[in-house]
C-alpha positions in Angstrom: 0.0 0.0 0.0 1.1 3.5 -0.7 1.9 5.4 2.5 -0.2 8.5 3.3 -3.2 7.8 1.0 -5.2 5.3 3.0 -7.4 5.9 6.1 -6.2 4.5 9.4 -7.2 0.9 10.0 -7.8 0.4 13.7 -9.9 -1.7 16.1 -13.6 -0.7 16.3 -16.6 -2.2 18.2 -19.8 -2.6 16.1 -22.8 -2.8 18.4 -26.3 -4.1 17.5 -28.5 -2.5 20.2 -31.6 -4.4 19.2 -30.0 -7.8 19.8 -27.7 -6.7 22.6 -24.7 -8.0 20.5 -21.4 -6.4 20.0 -18.1 -7.5 18.3 -14.6 -6.1 18.1 -13.0 -6.0 14.6 -10.7 -3.8 12.6 -12.1 -1.1 10.3 -11.4 2.2 8.7 -14.7 3.5 10.1 -14.4 5.8 13.2 -16.7 7.3 15.8 -16.6 9.9 18.5 -18.3 7.6 20.9 -16.3 5.0 22.8 -17.0 1.9 24.8 -15.0 0.0 27.4 -14.4 -3.5 26.0 -14.0 -6.8 27.8 -10.2 -6.7 27.6 -10.1 -3.4 29.6 -9.3 -1.1 26.6 -11.5 1.7 25.2 -12.5 1.5 21.6 -14.6 3.6 19.3 -18.1 2.2 19.0 -20.4 2.2 15.9 -24.1 1.4 16.5 -25.7 -0.6 13.6 -29.4 -1.3 13.0 -29.0 -5.0 12.0 -26.3 -7.6 12.4 -26.0 -11.4 12.2 -27.6 -11.6 15.7 -30.8 -9.9 14.6 -31.1 -10.5 10.8 -33.9 -13.0 10.0 -31.7 -15.0 7.6 -29.1 -15.8 10.3 -31.6 -16.2 13.2 -33.8 -18.7 11.3 -36.9 -16.5 11.6 -37.2 -15.8 7.9 -40.7 -16.2 6.4 -41.3 -18.5 3.5 -43.2 -16.7 0.7 -46.1 -18.2 -1.1 -44.5 -18.1 -4.6 -47.1 -20.4 -6.1 -49.9 -18.1 -5.2 -48.0 -15.1 -6.5 -47.4 -16.8 -9.9 -51.1 -17.8 -10.2 -52.2 -14.2 -9.3 -49.8 -12.8 -11.9 -51.1 -15.2 -14.6 -54.7 -14.3 -13.8 -53.9 -10.6 -13.9 -51.8 -10.6 -17.1 -53.1 -13.5 -19.1 -50.5 -16.3 -18.3 -49.2 -18.6 -21.0 -51.4 -19.7 -23.8 
């Protein structure tokens, strides 16, 4: 990498408040807010609306859509195959 053109890459805590889940990783994102982490250090914290702890795909609460009913409705409305 060329020196002086990239943003600083440092440890940051991403926190999903809805699920009460937080994880420490490295990122170029920064924040003015900080949090005391489990290792005793203070890191910048970024609050996110959704993470793997609250996303329906990862939690197994995803709904199955009625695709057959949608196709039939589309065919009724627009004429279907002839």
